[in-house]
DOVEX-832765 format. One record per residue: residue in one letter; x, y, z of N, C-alpha, C, O, CB in turn; residue number from 1. Coordinates in steps of 0.2 Angstrom, whole numbers. Glycine has a CB too. Layout:
BEGIN
  residu   n.px   n.py   n.pz  ca.px  ca.py  ca.pz   c.px   c.py   c.pz   o.px   o.py   o.pz  cb.px  cb.py  cb.pz  num
       A      X      Y      Z      X      Y      Z      X      Y      Z      X      Y      Z      X      Y      Z  NUM
...
This chain:
BEGIN
  residu   n.px   n.py   n.pz  ca.px  ca.py  ca.pz   c.px   c.py   c.pz   o.px   o.py   o.pz  cb.px  cb.py  cb.pz  num
       M    533    570    518    537    571    524    544    569    522    549    572    524    535    566    529    1
       F    545    563    519    552    561    517    556    566    513    562    567    514    552    554    513    2
       L    552    569    508    556    574    503    558    580    507    564    582    506    551    576    498    3
       G    555    582    512    557    587    517    563    585    520    568    590    522    552    589    521    4
       L    564    579    522    570    577    526    576    577    522    581    578    524    568    570    529    5
       T    575    575    516    581    574    511    584    580    509    590    580    508    579    570    505    6
       A    581    585    509    584    592    507    589    594    512    593    598    510    578    597    506    7
       C    588    593    518    593    596    523    597    591    527    600    592    532    589    600    528    8
       S    597    584    525    600    579    529    606    577    525    607    578    519    596    574    531    9
       K    610    573    528    616    570    525    614    563    522    609    560    524    622    569    531   10
       P    618    561    517    616    554    514    615    549    519    611    545    519    621    552    509   11
       V    620    548    524    619    543    529    612    543    533    609    538    535    625    543    534   12
       D    610    549    535    604    550    538    598    548    534    593    545    536    603    558    540   13
       E    598    550    527    593    547    523    593    540    522    588    537    522    594    550    516   14
       A    599    537    522    599    529    521    596    526    528    593    521    527    607    527    520   15
       I    598    529    533    596    526    540    588    527    540    584    522    542    599    530    546   16
       Y    585    532    538    578    534    538    575    528    534    570    525    536    577    541    536   17
       V    577    527    528    574    523    523    575    515    526    570    512    525    578    523    516   18
       A    580    514    528    581    507    531    577    505    537    574    500    537    589    506    533   19
       V    576    510    541    572    509    547    564    508    545    561    504    547    572    515    552   20
       E    563    513    540    556    512    538    554    506    534    549    503    535    554    518    533   21
       V    559    503    530    558    497    527    557    491    532    553    487    532    564    495    522   22
       C    562    491    537    562    486    543    555    486    546    552    481    547    568    488    547   23
       E    553    492    548    547    493    552    541    490    548    536    487    550    546    500    554   24
       N    541    492    541    535    490    537    535    482    536    530    479    536    536    493    530   25
       I    541    479    536    541    472    535    539    469    542    534    465    541    549    470    534   26
       R    541    472    547    539    469    554    531    470    554    528    465    557    542    473    559   27
       D    528    475    552    521    476    552    517    473    547    511    474    546    520    484    552   28
       A    520    470    542    517    466    536    514    472    532    509    470    529    512    461    539   29
       D    517    477    531    515    483    527    519    482    521    525    485    521    515    490    530   30
       F    517    479    515    522    478    510    521    483    504    523    482    498    521    471    507   31
       D    518    488    505    517    494    500    522    499    501    521    504    503    510    497    501   32
       M    528    497    498    534    501    499    539    500    493    545    501    494    538    500    505   33
       L    536    499    487    540    499    481    544    505    480    549    505    476    536    497    475   34
       D    542    511    482    546    517    481    552    517    485    557    521    484    541    523    483   35
       I    553    513    490    559    513    495    562    507    495    567    506    499    557    516    501   36
       A    560    501    492    563    495    493    562    491    487    557    491    483    560    491    499   37
       D    567    487    485    567    482    480    561    477    480    560    475    485    574    478    479   38
       A    558    476    474    552    472    474    554    465    476    549    462    479    549    472    467   39
       D    560    462    474    561    455    476    562    455    484    559    450    487    568    453    473   40
       L    565    459    487    565    459    495    558    459    498    557    455    502    569    465    497   41
       I    554    463    495    547    464    498    543    457    497    540    455    501    543    470    494   42
       Q    544    455    491    541    448    489    543    442    493    538    438    495    542    447    481   43
       Q    549    442    495    551    437    500    547    437    506    545    431    508    559    437    501   44
       Y    546    442    509    543    443    515    535    442    514    532    439    518    544    449    519   45
       K    533    444    509    526    443    507    524    436    506    519    434    509    524    447    501   46
       D    529    432    503    528    425    502    528    421    508    524    417    509    533    423    497   47
       L    533    423    512    533    420    519    527    421    523    524    416    526    539    422    523   48
       R    524    427    523    518    428    527    512    424    524    508    421    527    516    436    527   49
       E    512    424    517    506    420    514    507    413    515    502    409    515    506    422    506   50
       Y    513    410    515    514    403    516    512    401    523    509    396    524    522    402    514   51
       D    515    405    528    513    403    535    513    409    539    518    412    542    519    398    537   52
       K    507    411    541    506    417    545    508    416    552    511    421    555    499    419    545   53
       K    508    410    555    510    409    562    518    410    562    521    413    566    508    402    564   54
       L    521    407    557    529    407    557    531    415    556    535    417    559    531    403    551   55
       F    527    418    551    529    425    550    528    429    557    532    433    559    524    428    545   56
       K    523    428    560    522    432    567    527    430    572    530    434    575    515    430    569   57
       R    528    423    572    533    421    578    540    423    576    544    425    581    533    414    578   58
       T    542    423    570    549    425    568    551    432    566    556    434    567    551    420    562   59
       V    546    435    563    547    442    561    543    447    565    547    451    568    544    443    553   60
       Q    537    446    566    533    452    570    535    452    577    535    457    580    526    450    569   61
       E    536    446    580    538    446    587    545    447    589    547    449    594    535    440    590   62
       K    550    446    584    557    446    586    560    452    582    566    454    585    560    440    583   63
       M    558    454    577    562    460    573    562    466    578    557    469    580    558    461    567   64
       D    568    468    578    570    474    582    574    479    577    579    478    575    574    473    588   65
       C    570    484    575    573    489    570    577    495    572    578    500    569    567    492    566   66
       K    580    494    579    584    499    581    591    498    578    594    493    577    585    499    589   67
       V    594    504    575    600    504    571    606    503    576    606    506    581    601    510    567   68
       T    610    498    575    616    497    579    622    501    576    626    504    580    618    490    580   69
       D    623    500    570    628    504    566    627    504    559    623    501    556    635    501    568   70
       V    631    509    556    630    510    548    637    510    545    642    513    548    627    516    547   71
       E    638    506    540    644    505    536    643    509    530    639    507    526    647    498    536   72
       A    647    514    528    647    518    522    651    514    517    656    511    518    650    525    523   73
       G    648    515    510    651    512    505    657    517    503    659    522    507    646    512    499   74
       S    660    516    497    666    520    495    665    528    494    669    532    496    669    517    489   75
       N    659    530    492    658    537    491    651    539    493    648    544    490    659    538    483   76
       E    649    536    499    642    539    502    636    538    497    632    542    497    643    546    504   77
       D    637    533    492    631    532    488    627    525    490    622    523    487    632    532    481   78
       S    630    522    495    627    516    498    630    515    505    635    517    507    629    510    493   79
       F    625    512    509    626    510    516    624    504    518    619    502    515    623    516    520   80
       R    627    500    522    625    494    526    622    496    532    626    499    537    630    489    526   81
       V    616    496    533    612    498    540    611    491    544    608    487    542    606    502    539   82
       N    614    491    550    614    485    554    609    487    560    609    492    563    620    483    557   83
       F    605    482    562    600    482    567    601    478    573    605    473    572    593    481    564   84
       V    597    479    578    598    475    584    596    468    582    600    463    584    593    478    590   85
       N    590    467    580    588    460    578    584    460    571    578    459    572    585    456    583   86
       A    587    461    566    584    461    559    590    460    554    596    462    556    580    467    558   87
       N    589    457    549    594    457    544    596    464    542    592    468    541    592    453    538   88
       S    603    465    541    605    471    538    603    473    531    602    468    527    613    471    539   89
       L    602    479    530    600    481    523    605    485    520    608    489    523    593    485    524   90
       N    605    484    513    609    488    509    605    494    506    600    492    503    613    484    503   91
       V    607    500    508    603    506    505    607    510    501    613    511    502    600    510    511   92
       A    605    511    494    609    514    489    605    519    486    599    519    486    612    509    484   93
       L    609    524    483    606    529    479    603    526    473    607    523    469    611    535    478   94
       D    597    527    472    594    525    466    594    530    460    591    536    461    586    523    467   95
       L    598    529    455    599    534    450    593    536    446    593    542    444    605    532    445   96
       S    588    532    446    582    534    442    578    539    446    575    543    443    578    528    440   97
       S    578    539    452    574    543    456    578    548    460    576    553    463    570    540    461   98
       D    585    547    461    589    551    465    588    551    472    589    556    476    589    559    462   99
       D    585    546    475    583    545    482    586    538    484    588    534    480    575    544    483  100
       F    587    537    490    589    531    493    584    526    493    578    527    494    592    532    500  101
       K    586    520    492    581    514    491    585    508    494    591    507    493    579    513    484  102
       V    581    503    497    584    497    500    585    493    494    580    491    490    580    494    505  103
       K    591    491    492    592    486    486    592    479    488    589    475    484    599    488    483  104
       Y    595    477    494    595    470    495    596    469    503    598    474    506    600    466    491  105
       E    596    463    505    596    462    512    602    457    513    603    452    509    590    459    515  106
       Y    606    458    518    611    453    520    608    448    525    605    450    530    617    457    524  107
       R    609    442    523    606    436    527    611    434    532    617    436    532    605    430    522  108
       D    609    431    537    613    428    543    616    434    547    621    433    551    619    424    540  109
       T    613    439    547    615    444    552    610    445    558    611    449    562    616    451    548  110
       S    605    441    558    600    442    564    599    435    566    601    430    563    594    446    562  111
       N    595    434    572    593    427    574    586    427    574    583    424    578    596    426    581  112
       L    582    430    569    575    430    568    572    423    568    567    421    571    573    434    562  113
       F    576    418    564    573    412    563    576    406    568    576    400    566    574    410    556  114
       F    579    408    573    581    404    578    577    403    584    579    399    589    589    405    580  115
């Protein structure tokens, strides 16, 4: 499905699609997404869930809102900062090894998940 979308869409659309999918997967505790997200990012949430499932449910699953509020483009449309209603913003960049967009890292302090 994703490959079909990438052939006819703009880079910003692809970046948004990937960011929303990663956000929703984190919220749903579905950590099988190495093809679209950096392993360190996934591991942080996986560790939090394993450490304290109640905290994960209360702070991530119940509060995370993956609706996109805005997108900031990098200098040449090979990276984007995708901002959400209530989730940490994600940096989505073109992965040169696969020529697809992938979430590279997360900007902290952009949501109030843990408050």
